[in-house]
DRENKOL-822374 format. One record per atom (N, C-alpha, C, CB): residue in three letters; x negated, y negated, z negated. Coordinates in steps of 0.05 Angstrom, whole numbers, plus 5000, padded with zeros to 4 digits. Each point is the difference from the previous one (the first is absolute). Glycine has a CB too. Layout:
ALAXYZ ...
END
This chain:
MET634040523752 MET498050154986 MET499249884976 MET498750165039 ASP500249994944 ASP499949914973 ASP497249904988 ASP503950314997 PHE494049695027 PHE497549884993 PHE499949705013 PHE497650494998 TYR504149435005 TYR500049675013 TYR502949874995 TYR496550125043 LYS503449634955 LYS502349835003 LYS499949785017 LYS500950134960 ILE501149815056 ILE500049735019 ILE500749774980 ILE501750235048 ARG496149594957 ARG500349774988 ARG499849795018 ARG498450184962 THR502649565028 THR499949725019 THR497749824985 THR505849995016 LYS493249815002 LYS498249824991 LYS500149775022 LYS497050354974 GLU501949415019 GLU499949805015 GLU497049965007 GLU504349824982 THR494750145040 THR497449935008 THR500249775025 THR498250514984 LYS500449275003 LYS500149745019 LYS502649975008 LYS495650045019 GLY506549954967 GLY502849945004 GLY501550215016 GLY498749534998 ILE500350715007 ILE500750205016 ILE501050254982 ILE496549825036 PRO506350204959 PRO500450274983 PRO499750255015 PRO503249774972 GLN495250395011 GLN499150255006 GLN500850244987 GLN496949755010 ALA503350495004 ALA500950264987 ALA497950185001 ALA504549955013 TYR494850224965 TYR497550165003 TYR500250214979 TYR497149625017 PRO502050594990 PRO499650254978 PRO498149954976 PRO500550315039 ASP500549734936 ASP498249964978 ASP499650294987 ASP501549484992 TRP495850605011 TRP499450304992 TRP500349994964 TRP495950115049 ILE506050104941 ILE500350054973 ILE498050184987 ILE504449915009 VAL494750004968 VAL498250124985 VAL501650164979 VAL496449655010 ASP504150674992 ASP501950074984 ASP500650285011 ASP501849534989 THR499550624997 THR500450315009 THR501649955025 THR500250274953 TYR499949925069 TYR501350035024 TYR500450225008 TYR498549675010 ASP503550415006 ASP500850265012 ASP499750015032 ASP503350054960 ASP496249755053 ASP500450015028 ASP496949975009 ASP505249795002 LEU492550174985 LEU497949965014 LEU498050234984 LEU501249435015 MET496650674997 MET498750174991 MET496949915004 MET503950345008 VAL494349694974 VAL497049905003 VAL498150274991 VAL501349424988 ARG496550645028 ARG498750194992 ARG497249905003 ARG503650335010 GLY494449714971 GLY497449935007 GLY499849735003 GLY499450405019 GLY502249404966 GLY499749755009 GLY500849885029 GLY496750084967 SER504450105048 SER501049955023 SER502950045008 SER495650095005 PHE505749825015 PHE502650035006 PHE500250295005 PHE500849525018 TYR501750634972 TYR500250285009 TYR502750035016 TYR497250184959 ALA505149725031 ALA502550045014 ALA502249774989 ALA498950535005 VAL503249435014 VAL502249824988 VAL502650165010 VAL497249495001 TRP505050444982 TRP501950175004 TRP501949765021 TRP499450384946 ASP500949805074 ASP501949925025 ASP502850084994 ASP496350075033 GLU505949774959 GLU502450094995 GLU501450035024 GLU500049824958 THR499450015068 THR501550105024 THR499850245010 THR499849625010 ASN497750494988 ASN499550245011 ASN500450244981 ASN497149755030 GLY503150144943 GLY500250224980 GLY497850194992 GLY504249985017 MET493449884989 MET497050144997 MET498449764989 MET500150365043 TRP497649814947 TRP497049844995 TRP498949935025 TRP498750264961 SER500049545038 SER498349915024 SER496849954991 SER504549755021 THR493850374991 THR497049974991 THR499349805020 THR498650484982 ASN502449405038 ASN499149765018 ASN500549764979 ASN501550215053 GLU495849654940 GLU500549764990 GLU501049775013 GLU497250164979 PHE502849875049 PHE501649805015 PHE503250004996 PHE496250045032 ASN505050184959 ASN502850004998 ASN500549804972 ASN500850525024 VAL497349484955 VAL500749794983 VAL500449705014 VAL497250294965 ARG501349665053 ARG500249775015 ARG502649985006 ARG495750015017 SER505750185003 SER501650015015 SER503149944978 SER496450345039 LEU503049864941 LEU502449964983 LEU500549784985 LEU499750404999 VAL497649464989 VAL500349714988 VAL501149835018 VAL496450054973 ASP502149935054 ASP500949825014 ASP503350005013 ASP494849995005 GLU505850274992 GLU503150015010 GLU502049864979 GLU498950465025 GLU500049584948 GLU501649914975 GLU499549745003 GLU499750374968 LEU498249525036 LEU499249675000 LEU502549905028 LEU492950044983 HIS507050095034 HIS502049905025 HIS502750034985 HIS497250175047 ILE504150014944 ILE502250024985 ILE501049744981 ILE498350485004 PHE499649524981 PHE500049754978 PHE500649785014 PHE496750164970 VAL501149745050 VAL500449765007 VAL502749935023 VAL494650004986 THR506350235024 THR502449995017 THR502249954976 THR498250335044 GLU501849774937 GLU502749964981 GLU499949754990 GLU500350454984 GLU497049485012 GLU500149704986 GLU500549795019 GLU496750134966 ARG502549965060 ARG501249775020 ARG502849985002 ARG496350065026 LYS505250204968 LYS503149925000 LYS501249874979 LYS500450355024 LYS497549644953 LYS500849804978 LYS499349695005 LYS499250394970 GLY499649615048 GLY498949735009 GLY497449914993 GLY504249904999 MET493850304989 MET497449974990 MET498450135025 MET501150034944 VAL496849825064 VAL498050095021 VAL497450124989 VAL501849645030 PHE497250564968 PHE497250074991 PHE498250115026 PHE502150144951 GLU495549785047 GLU497950105015 GLU498950294986 GLU498849475014 PRO501850775000 PRO499050214990 PRO496750065002 PRO504950135009 LEU493749964973 LEU497750014998 LEU499250315004 LEU500049554972 LEU500350515053 LEU500250295008 LEU497050124995 LEU504049905038 MET496350334957 MET497550144998 MET498550105025 MET501950104960 ARG499449885060 ARG498850025026 ARG498449825008 ARG503250215010 ASN497449514984 ASN498149745008 ASN497750034977 ASN504249635021 PHE493750404986 PHE497450004981 PHE500149784986 PHE497150235027 GLY503849514987 GLY498949744993 GLY502049934973 GLY498249835055 THR503550294940 THR502249964978 THR498850124973 THR504050045036 GLY494050144972 GLY498350124973 GLY502350184985 GLY496549524990 SER505350585021 SER501450234986 SER498750214999 SER503849865010 TRP495050245014 TRP498850275003 TRP497449994985 TRP502250095045 GLU496649684953 GLU497050034986 GLU500850024969 GLU496949685038 ARG505350184955 ARG501050034968 ARG500950264995 ARG501749544996 PHE499650625021 PHE500650224996 PHE498450234994 PHE502749805021 ASN495150184996 ASN497450184998 ASN498449954976 ASN499750005049 LYS500449734948 LYS498649944967 LYS501550094976 LYS498049595017 TYR504950424988 TYR501450084979 TYR499850335001 TYR503049545000 ILE496750615018 ILE499450285002 ILE497850064983 ILE501750035045 ARG496249804959 ARG497350044992 ARG499749984969 ARG498549805045 ASN503850014945 ASN499749944971 ASN502150224986 ASN498749435006 LEU502750705006 LEU501950224987 LEU498250224994 LEU504249895027 PRO497050274952 PRO499150234988 PRO498650195020 PRO503649944966 ASN494650225037 ASN498650165020 ASN501850185015 ASN495949984973 ASN506350145007 ASN501650155007 ASN502849964992 ASN496450245004 GLY504549505001 GLY502949924996 GLY502050155014 GLY498449584994 ASN503050524987 ASN502750155011 ASN499550235019 ASN502349584997 TYR494650525001 TYR499850205020 TYR501150255002 TYR496749795002 HIS504350335016 HIS500850314999 HIS499450085028 HIS503849984965 PRO495050295037 PRO499250025028 PRO502250075018 PRO495750144984 LEU503749835042 LEU502750005020 LEU499550285011 LEU500649455017 ASP501950614996 ASP500050195019 ASP498750314993 ASP499849555028 GLU500750534945 GLU499150224993 GLU501450235007 GLU498449764971 CYS503650235040 CYS501150255013 CYS500949895028 CYS501750264954 ILE499249925063 ILE500450015031 ILE503249885000 ILE496450485015 THR504349294998 THR502249895005 THR501250065026 THR498649704971 PHE503150445036 PHE501450065025 PHE501949805009 PHE499450444991 ALA501449565037 ALA501749815009 ALA502750014987 ALA497550005040 ASN503650204951 ASN502550124985 ASN499749944971 ASN500750385034 THR497249554952 THR499750004972 THR500549734990 THR496950385002 ASN505349654978 ASN500349724985 ASN498849934983 ASN503150035007 VAL495849714991 VAL498249914984 VAL500949754982 VAL496950205033 LYS501949744942 LYS500649814985 LYS497449884991 LYS504350204989 LYS495949575001 LYS497349804990 LYS498650174981 LYS502249525003 LYS498550624980 LYS498350194983 LYS499150225010 LYS502049854968 ASP498250215058 ASP499150225017 ASP497549915008 ASP504350165015 TYR494649564985 TYR497149905011 TYR500050125022 TYR497349944962 VAL504349955058 VAL499350145027 VAL499249795021 VAL503350384990 SER495249615029 SER499649775018 SER499950105030 SER497349744962 LYS503050555042 LYS500050075026 LYS502250244999 LYS494749845012 ARG506250245013 ARG501750285006 ARG499050125022 ARG504149864982 LEU496150355028 LEU499550115026 LEU502149945015 LEU497550334985 SER501749745040 SER502249955021 SER502150225005 SER496549735022 TYR502850514965 TYR502350245004 TYR501050034976 TYR498050265034 SER504149904965 SER501750144978 SER498950284996 SER504449745012 LEU495750294959 LEU499450334995 LEU502250155002 LEU496749934970 VAL503750185051 VAL502250175005 VAL499150315009 VAL502749545013 PRO499350644991 PRO499050265009 PRO500749985031 PRO500750284953 GLY497849895062 GLY500050015025 GLY498850165013 GLY500849654995 ARG498750375033 ARG498650215017 ARG496949885004 ARG504850175027 THR493650024969 THR497149895004 THR498450235016 THR500049714953 ASP501350305072 ASP498950195017 ASP497749915014 ASP504150195005 ALA495249575001 ALA497249915009 ALA498150054977 ALA501849635031 TRP498550334946 TRP498049974975 TRP499950354998 TRP501649454969 ASP500050715033 ASP500050304994 ASP498150085023 ASP505150094978 GLU495749885046 GLU498150055024 GLU497249934998 GLU503849945024 LEU495949784966 LEU497049965000 LEU498350104983 LEU501149665015 LEU500250364958 LEU497850104978 LEU500650335000 LEU499849514965 GLY502350645054 GLY500050295001 GLY497850055015 GLY504750084996 VAL494149755022 VAL497350055018 VAL497749924985 VAL502349915043 LEU497549834950 LEU497249934990 LEU499150094969 LEU500749595032 TYR501950494953 TYR499050114973 TYR501650284997 TYR499249494977 SER499250655009 SER501150274985 SER502449944981 SER495150195001 PRO506549974994 PRO502449924979 PRO498549944973 PRO503950315023 GLU494349864972 GLU498449914972 GLU499149734995 GLU498550405003 GLU500149535022 GLU499049695004 GLU502649835000 GLU495750115030 ARG506249914987 ARG502349895002 ARG501149914970 ARG500550285045 ASP499749914940 ASP501349984974 ASP498149784984 ASP502150545001 LYS495649464999 LYS498749804993 LYS500749675006 LYS497050415005 ILE503749595024 ILE500349765013 ILE502449894986 ILE497750145044 GLU504750084957 GLU502749884993 GLU500049994972 GLU502550175038 TRP496250004947 TRP499849924969 TRP499149714992 TRP498950484995 ALA499149475021 ALA498749744990 ALA502049775013 ALA494750214999 ILE506349795023 ILE502149795007 ILE502650014980 ILE498350045050 GLY502650184942 GLY502050034981 GLY499249874977 GLY501550415018 ALA496549644973 ALA499049904974 ALA499949674996 ALA497250445001 ILE501649475028 ILE500749705001 ILE502649885000 ILE496550015022 VAL505450134994 VAL502349915002 VAL501650024972 VAL499750135051 SER499950064931 SER501150064975 SER499149804979 SER500250495012 GLY497549364994 GLY498749854981 GLY497950144980 GLY504249735006 ASP496050544995 ASP498350144980 ASP496749995010 ASP504450344987 SER495149555037 SER497250005006 SER498249804988 SER501550175037 LYS500349634948 LYS498749814983 LYS498650144974 LYS503549635018 TRP497350614971 TRP498850144982 TRP499050285008 TRP502649734970 ILE497450395048 ILE498650235013 ILE497049935010 ILE504950155016 GLN493550004971 GLN497049985001 GLN499050165021 GLN499749904954 LYS501050055073 LYS499550135021 LYS499549795024 LYS502650404980 PHE495749695039 PHE499549825022 PHE499350205022 PHE498449594971 LEU502750315059 LEU500150175024 LEU497849945019 LEU504950034996 VAL493850195008 VAL497449985023 VAL501150115023 VAL495850074970 PHE504649865052 PHE499950155024 PHE497050045011 PHE504849835009 TYR494450434990 TYR497950035017 TYR499850205022 TYR498349844964 GLY500250105052 GLY499950185028 GLY498549845021 GLY504750234991 PRO495249925035 PRO498749865020 PRO501949795009 PRO497350405015 PRO500949425005 PRO501449785012 PRO502450165017 PRO495549645002 ALA507050125000 ALA502350065019 ALA501050274989 ALA498149765044 THR502350304932 THR501450264993 THR502849944982 THR495050245000 GLY505649485004 GLY502849904984 GLY499649864973 GLY502350395021 LYS495349524972 LYS499749944973 LYS501249705003 LYS495650344986 SER503749495031 SER501149765000 SER502849955011 SER495549915001 THR505250295014 THR502850075006 THR502150004977 THR498050265036 VAL501349894948 VAL501849984975 VAL499749824980 VAL500250385008 ILE497449454992 ILE499649804983 ILE501249785012 ILE496250194980 ASN504049755044 ASN501749795015 ASN502750034995 ASN496949985034 ILE504250264960 ILE502650054996 ILE500349894971 ILE500550435034 ILE498249614948 ILE500149964974 ILE500149684992 ILE497550454997 GLU500349455021 GLU500249695002 GLU502949885011 GLU494650025010 LYS506650095009 LYS502549905007 LYS502550074981 LYS498050015047 LEU501550254938 LEU501950044977 LEU500049804980 LEU499650435007 PHE497949474988 PHE500249814973 PHE498349685009 PHE499750504960 GLU501649465064 GLU498849725009 GLU500549804979 GLU500850105047 GLY497349744944 GLY500649804985 GLY498650044971 GLY504249935028 TYR496050394965 TYR499250104977 TYR496850155001 TYR505550044992 VAL493449885031 VAL497750105005 VAL497649825004 VAL502850335014 ALA495149764975 ALA497849815000 ALA497550175016 ALA501749744950 THR496650165063 THR497650145007 THR497449944984 THR502149995044 PHE496150244951 PHE497749974983 PHE497750145008 PHE502949934966 GLU494450025028 GLU498350165010 GLU498550194973 GLU499549625043 ALA500550644964 ALA499750194979 ALA496649964992 ALA504450365020 LYS494349575003 LYS496850044998 LYS499549774979 LYS498650195053 ALA502449534945 ALA500249804982 ALA500350094974 ALA501749745031 LEU500650384968 LEU501150094972 LEU498350184984 LEU504349965019 THR494150175002 THR498450244985 THR496649915002 THR504150435015 SER495949324989 SER497449855000 SER499249854975 SER501049955048 SER496750074938 SER499649844976 SER499549725009 SER498250404972 ALA501949545052 ALA499849685006 ALA502249885008 ALA496150055013 GLY506350114987 GLY502549845015 GLY501549854975 GLY500950395043 THR497649374952 THR501649834980 THR502949945006 THR495749804990 PHE504650145034 PHE503149915006 PHE501550195015 PHE498849555002 ALA500150694991 ALA501150255018 ALA503150024990 ALA495050305004 MET506149574970 MET502850054992 MET501749725008 MET498450364959 GLU500849515061 GLU501149775010 GLU502750085014 GLU495249775006 THR504350445009 THR502750095016 THR502150084983 THR497450165036 PHE502149914940 PHE502350094980 PHE501549804986 PHE497450374993 GLU501949345017 GLU501249804983 GLU502550015003 GLU496649745002 SER505050345015 SER502950014998 SER500950254991 SER500349685033 ASN498250464960 ASN501350274984 ASN501350165021 ASN501049764955 PRO497850315068 PRO502250215022 PRO500950194990 PRO498049945033 LEU503750234973 LEU500750274993 LEU498850185014 LEU503649864987 VAL495050105039 VAL498750175017 VAL497249855010 VAL504750245013 ALA493049874987 ALA497649915006 ALA498850225018 ALA499649714958 ILE499650155069 ILE499650165022 ILE497649975010 ILE504250005008 GLN493550145003 GLN498149985019 GLN500150225021 GLN497449784966 HIS503150145059 HIS499850185023 HIS497650145002 HIS502749735021 ASP494450184976 ASP497950135006 ASP498649924976 ASP500150025051 GLY500050134924 GLY498349944981 GLY496950214997 GLY504949794978 ASP494150135004 ASP497050134995 ASP499850044969 ASP497449755043 LEU503350514945 LEU499250044972 LEU497850244998 LEU504849824984 SER493850205039 SER497850235003 SER497749884978 SER501150165058 ARG498649624935 ARG497649894988 ARG501249864973 ARG497149945047 VAL504450194934 VAL500649834977 VAL497849934980 VAL504050205006 GLU495749514990 GLU497749914982 GLU501550004970 GLU497249675039 ASP504750234964 ASP501849974971 ASP502950035004 ASP496949664983 ASN504350535005 ASN503150055008 ASN501849914975 ASN498850445032 THR499649404955 THR501749904976 THR502949815005 THR495050014979 ARG504449785047 ARG502149855007 ARG501850165014 ARG497549635000 LEU501750555016 LEU501850235013 LEU501850174978 LEU496250075038 ASN502650034947 ASN501550134981 ASN501949834979 ASN496250335007 SER503149414989 SER501949874984 SER502249915017 SER496649874969 ILE503350095056 ILE502449905016 ILE501550245001 ILE497949645028 VAL500750644980 VAL501850225001 VAL501850074975 VAL496650165032 GLY501649774951 GLY501350074970 GLY501949774991 GLY495550254985 HIS504549545030 HIS501949774990 HIS499149884977 HIS503650205018 ASP493949774976 ASP498849884970 ASP500049715008 ASP496550404980 SER503949474996 SER500049675003 SER497449905007 SER503349934966 MET496549915060 MET497449895009 MET500049745003 MET499250355020 THR498249524979 THR499949695003 THR499650015030 THR497749814950 ILE503649975064 ILE500049925028 ILE498049774999 ILE505050155013 ASN493249875002 ASN497949735006 ASN500549935028 ASN496150134968 ILE505149635035 ILE500349875026 ILE498049745004 ILE505050174998 LYS493849815024 LYS498249765004 LYS501749794996 LYS496850195031 TYR502149564952 TYR500649754994 TYR502850024982 TYR497349815045 ARG503450394942 ARG502450014987 ARG499750154974 ARG502249975042 SER499449984941 SER499250084972 SER501150335001 SER500549444971 ALA497850695011 ALA500850314999 ALA502850044989 ALA495150114992 PHE505950105014 PHE502350124982 PHE500350295002 PHE502449605006 THR499050504978 THR500650304995 THR502350075014 THR498150014957 ILE501950285056 ILE502350115006 ILE499750304994 ILE501049645032 ARG501750524970 ARG499750295000 ARG500550075024 ARG501150094958 PRO497049985060 PRO500950095030 PRO502050175002 PRO496149945013 ASN505250035010 ASN502450175003 ASN499550185026 ASN503349634977 ALA494850285036 ALA499350155031 ALA499250254997 ALA498349625021 PHE503050555002 PHE499350235003 PHE498750005023 PHE503150174975 LEU494349945023 LEU497649975023 LEU500150205023 LEU496949854964 ILE503250105059 ILE500150165024 ILE497249935017 ILE505650005000 VAL492950175006 VAL498149965016 VAL499050265019 VAL499049644965 GLY500950255058 GLY499050175023 GLY497150005006 GLY504149935019 THR495050304984 THR496950025005 THR499250215018 THR499449844957 ASN498250135056 ASN498850255018 ASN497750074980 ASN501049845055 LYS498350064920 LYS497850124987 LYS501450104970 LYS496049665027 PRO502850554965 PRO500950094975 PRO499649844976 PRO499450405020 VAL502649634962 VAL499649864973 VAL497950094986 VAL504349934997 LYS493649924994 LYS498250114979 LYS501150064973 LYS496949765023 ILE502850494972 ILE500250114973 ILE498450044986 ILE502550155011 THR495949784967 THR497850044989 THR499550244982 THR500049555007 ASP502250514979 ASP500050224983 ASP503450064991 ASP494449874983 SER505850345002 SER502950064993 SER501049814983 SER499350465004 LYS499449334983 LYS501049854983 LYS500449735008 LYS498350284972 ALA501249685059 ALA499949765012 ALA503549904999 ALA494850155034 GLY506049634959 GLY502449904998 GLY501950065021 GLY497849694975 ASN500750275054 ASN501650075023 ASN500950285008 ASN497949625012 THR500450574970 THR501050305004 THR503050024994 THR495450204987 ARG505249714987 ARG503250044992 ARG501849805015 ARG498750144952 ARG499949675057 ARG502249785010 ARG500450035031 ARG498749654962 LEU499550475056 LEU500049995027 LEU502150235009 LEU495149805002 ILE506150115017 ILE501850175015 ILE499149955031 ILE504049974962 ASP494750295046 ASP498949975025 ASP502050145023 ASP495050004975 VAL505749845048 VAL501550095022 VAL498150095024 VAL503849694985 HIS496950535025 HIS498450095025 HIS501450045021 HIS497150184977 PRO502649655048 PRO501850105027 PRO499650255005 PRO499949635021 THR501550454998 THR500150315014 THR497949975022 THR505350124992 GLY494349635018 GLY498149945025 GLY501950055028 GLY495150174971 VAL507349975025 VAL501850005023 VAL500549735011 VAL502050414982 LYS498149545042 LYS500949745012 LYS502650035016 LYS495449865003 ILE505849895000 ILE502650015015 ILE499849835020 ILE502650104965 GLU498950025056 GLU499349885029 GLU500749675001 GLU501350505025 PRO496849354985 PRO499949674994 PRO503149925003 PRO494849895021 GLY506550175008 GLY502349915004 GLY501950034976 GLY498950085046 ARG501950174942 ARG501450094982 ARG499449874976 ARG500550405023 TYR496649594971 TYR499249894977 TYR501149694993 TYR496150325009 HIS503949525014 HIS500549744997 HIS503249994999 HIS495649865023 ILE505950284989 ILE503150064993 ILE500349994972 ILE500750305038 LEU498249924949 LEU500950044978 LEU498949824978 LEU500850425017 CYS496649424989 CYS499649804982 CYS501849734996 CYS495850205011 GLU505349795021 GLU502349815004 GLU502650044985 GLU498149965043 ASN502750284957 ASN502650074992 ASN499750044972 ASN501350205043 ILE496449814941 ILE499449994971 ILE501249754990 ILE495850275005 ASN503649485010 ASN500849744993 ASN503250014993 ASN496149795032 TYR505650384979 TYR502950014994 TYR500350204979 TYR501649875046 GLU496650264938 GLU500550214984 GLU499249954973 GLU499750275037 LEU499549464958 LEU498249944977 LEU502050074973 LEU496849595028 GLY505350294969 GLY501650034982 GLY501150304989 GLY500649565020 ALA499450655001 ALA500550225001 ALA497650164992 ALA503449885032 ILE494150024975 ILE497250144995 ILE499849954970 ILE497449915049 ALA502749844941 ALA500049944970 ALA502450144984 ALA497949535012 HIS503950525000 HIS501850144982 HIS499550274997 HIS503049725010 LYS496050405011 LYS499250285005 LYS497750064981 LYS501449995051 CYS497049834950 CYS497450044983 CYS500749944968 CYS496749855043 LEU504649964953 LEU500850024970 LEU501550214992 LEU499949575000 GLN502050595017 GLN500750244992 GLN498350264997 GLN503349785018 ARG494550214996 ARG498050205002 ARG498749924973 ARG499350065055 TYR500049724943 TYR498249944973 TYR502250104973 TYR496849515025 HIS505250444975 HIS502250104981 HIS499550294994 HIS503549695019 GLU496750455004 GLU500150315002 GLU497350094991 GLU503250025039 MET494849894967 MET496850064988 MET499549904972 MET498149935047 GLY503049854950 GLY499649914969 GLY497649805003 GLY501550484974 LYS498549345002 LYS497849824997 LYS497650124995 LYS502949704985 TYR496650535004 TYR497350134989 TYR499550185019 TYR500649964952 TYR500050105071 TYR499950235022 TYR497050005003 TYR504949945028 TYR493649834977 TYR497450015000 TYR498249894980 TYR501350015040 GLU499850084935 GLU498449914978 GLU497750214993 GLU504349734982 ASN495150485024 ASN498050214999 ASN498850045027 ASN502350214963 TYR497949605057 TYR499350055022 TYR496749965007 TYR505049895009 ILE493550285001 ILE497249995004 ILE499349985029 ILE499450254958 PRO499149555051 PRO499549985029 PRO497750185007 PRO501649545003 THR499050754997 THR497550155002 THR498749965025 THR501750344971 LYS499749605054 LYS499249945026 LYS497949815001 LYS504250095014 MET496449674970 MET497949764997 MET497450054985 MET503949715001 MET497150444981 MET498150084982 MET497950215017 MET503549924955 MET497350225056 MET498050205015 MET498549825020 MET503250444998 LEU497849335014 LEU498349835017 LEU498549804985 LEU503150055034 THR497149924940 THR497749754989 THR499050124973 THR502649535021 ASP498650654966 ASP499050074974 ASP498550275000 ASP503749744981 SER493750195016 SER497950255004 SER500350164979 SER496749785023 PHE503750154952 PHE501050224978 PHE501950175005 PHE499249724974 TYR502750165036 TYR502450175006 TYR499150225020 TYR503349614993 ASN495550285027 ASN498650215018 ASN498750244988 ASN499349645026 PHE498950294956 PHE498450184988 PHE501750184983 PHE496349685001 VAL505850224986 VAL502150234982 VAL501350215024 VAL502149594957 GLU499050285064 GLU501250135019 GLU498650205011 GLU502249645005 ALA495150345004 ALA498150155009 ALA499250224984 ALA499049635020 ASN501150344952 ASN499550194980 ASN502450134987 ASN496049764993 PHE506550155015 PHE502650044988 PHE500150334991 PHE502249585031 ASP497150604983 ASP500150314999 ASP498150044975 ASP500750135055 ILE496949774944 ILE498250054975 ILE500749894974 ILE496850005031 PHE504749764974 PHE501049924975 PHE502850124992 PHE497549595009 LYS503750495006 LYS502850114993 LYS499550274990 LYS502649755036 ASN495550414978 ASN499850304994 ASN498050034976 ASN501050145050 SER497349644942 SER498350104978 SER501649924973 SER495349945028 ASP503750234952 ASP501349964975 ASP498549754986 ASP501350524997 GLY499249305006 GLY498349754996 GLY497349965011 GLY502450024963 ILE496349755036 ILE497649945011 ILE498349834983 ILE501950055041 GLN495349994960 GLN498849844983 GLN499349735017 GLN498250414969 LEU501649375017 LEU499349765014 LEU497650005012 LEU502649804972 LYS495250385024 LYS497249995012 LYS500350135029 LYS497550034952 ARG504350165048 ARG500550115025 ARG501549835020 ARG499750404976 ALA502449515012 ALA501749785011 ALA497949765013 ALA504150104960 TRP493849855024 TRP498449745010 TRP498450105024 TRP499449764951 ASP499850515044 ASP498350105022 ASP501350045026 ASP497650204967 MET505449895035 MET501449985018 MET500349745014 MET501750354977 TYR498949515008 TYR500549695010 TYR497449915015 TYR503249864957 LYS494450155030 LYS497449925013 LYS499950155026 LYS497549934957 ALA502850335044 ALA499950135028 ALA502049915015 ALA498250384985 TYR504049595009 TYR502249825021 TYR498849775005 TYR504250154982 CYS495049675010 CYS499149745003 CYS497950035021 CYS501249844953 GLU497150355041 GLU497750015021 GLU501350125026 GLU496050084963 GLU505650135036 GLU500950065026 GLU502049795013 GLU499350464985 ALA502149405000 ALA501949815013 ALA498749695005 ALA504150304975 ASN493349725021 ASN498449725001 ASN501549804988 ASN497750095042 ILE502849944932 ILE501349774984 ILE498049874979 ILE504750245004 VAL495049525009 VAL498249834986 VAL500649894973 VAL498949915044 LYS503450004953 LYS501549874975 LYS500950254983 LYS501949545026 ARG496450554953 ARG501050214987 ARG500749934970 ARG497450285033 LEU503649894955 LEU501049974972 LEU497950124981 LEU505050035014 GLN494649844966 GLN498250104981 GLN500950234979 GLN498449555006 TYR499950594979 TYR500550254985 TYR502949934989 TYR494950144986 HIS505549674994 HIS502149954984 HIS502349935015 HIS497149874968 GLU502549975056 GLU502349955019 GLU501450245007 GLU497749635017 VAL500950554992 VAL500950275011 VAL501850154982 VAL495750045024 ARG503549974947 ARG501450114977 ARG502549824997 ARG495650194977 ASP504649585024 ASP502049834997 ASP502250045027 ASP496449674970 GLU502550315051 GLU501550035021 GLU501550325004 GLU496749605017 LEU501250574977 LEU501750255003 LEU502550044982 LEU495950195012 GLY504049674964 GLY501749994983 GLY503149975012 GLY495949824969 SER504550025054 SER502349935013 SER501450225017 SER498049564999 TYR500350655006 TYR501350215021 TYR500550234985 TYR497649865040 PHE502350194934 PHE500850214984 PHE502149934977 PHE495550185012 GLU506450014984 GLU501549984984 GLU499350014969 GLU502150135038 ASP496250094958 ASP498450054979 ASP497249965002 ASP503250264991 PHE495649545000 PHE497349945003 PHE498449984974 PHE501549775039 
END
């Protein structure tokens, strides 16, 4: 490896071999935010984010050096990184802290790597899935989703999985919310998604992301996962959706981690949330209106014995499921949900949408309407619906503009 050399010295008459860290450009080590990020593992043909692998790789080379020198009649004591008393591990950590904050840094695992994927050093891969991406039968998957979700909702699920498999999810500004009563199949599908992308998934707390007090809410995105999941999330009270919108929009963001230097990433994560509570949509211009894809289960349940058999069989269909979803994604296209509006969720949480929907016939059939009349209709609706938090006069005018092609 190019960030150190094996050198020798004599201490109290004892010849010793030790790693000498090189201050220069290097290709086999990556540093991010003043901390170790990854090291190239030639044996496995992948990058490793485990700092202890530096110890293993260096100590292995020290042993080889000492063995070769012994054949030449020279005996050296190896100052192994494994032995803290040698000082090698301490010097390495000091070396890392003194390197540039983002030395040779390149994000790892920006695409899914399957068991049958060939990789090179410049692919920046540190993990791969246990299954291959191949066509095959998906009987258990088809039966399970055929009962738990309608064809329209199933398309949303398979499109999202296909987007992640293809790598396009890093650019698509959408997130998936499974909404429905308990025990209707939300976590069932989320669990399968976790199995499909094992190693590429992180868990997060949606409530912390949308809270103004969540200083370290972004910590979970430190490894920049491709998928971020919360099985039982809560987006019913959104205080500040800035962070959520930035993650879904894949904007560059600063990651604050306790006791660590801050660093900047462009989030790759596709967010998936399961919830029993509707997502709060404040108005038609809220960022989550155009980014949210809501998935609603049918509520039909499968007999428990059959359900567990299907879930078990799906473990043997993962490669075929990923392939099938990828094909479905290509058929539907990257921009299939570009203009999707979550009207069901808006009906549950957006009071102004419900006002427009309640007076739809009047707005549609009238040849124009005065703002004063619309304002009186809105006030009457708020009284009847017992809405406490109401829009002001000028806000009603602005909000109405989102519902008409010619305003």
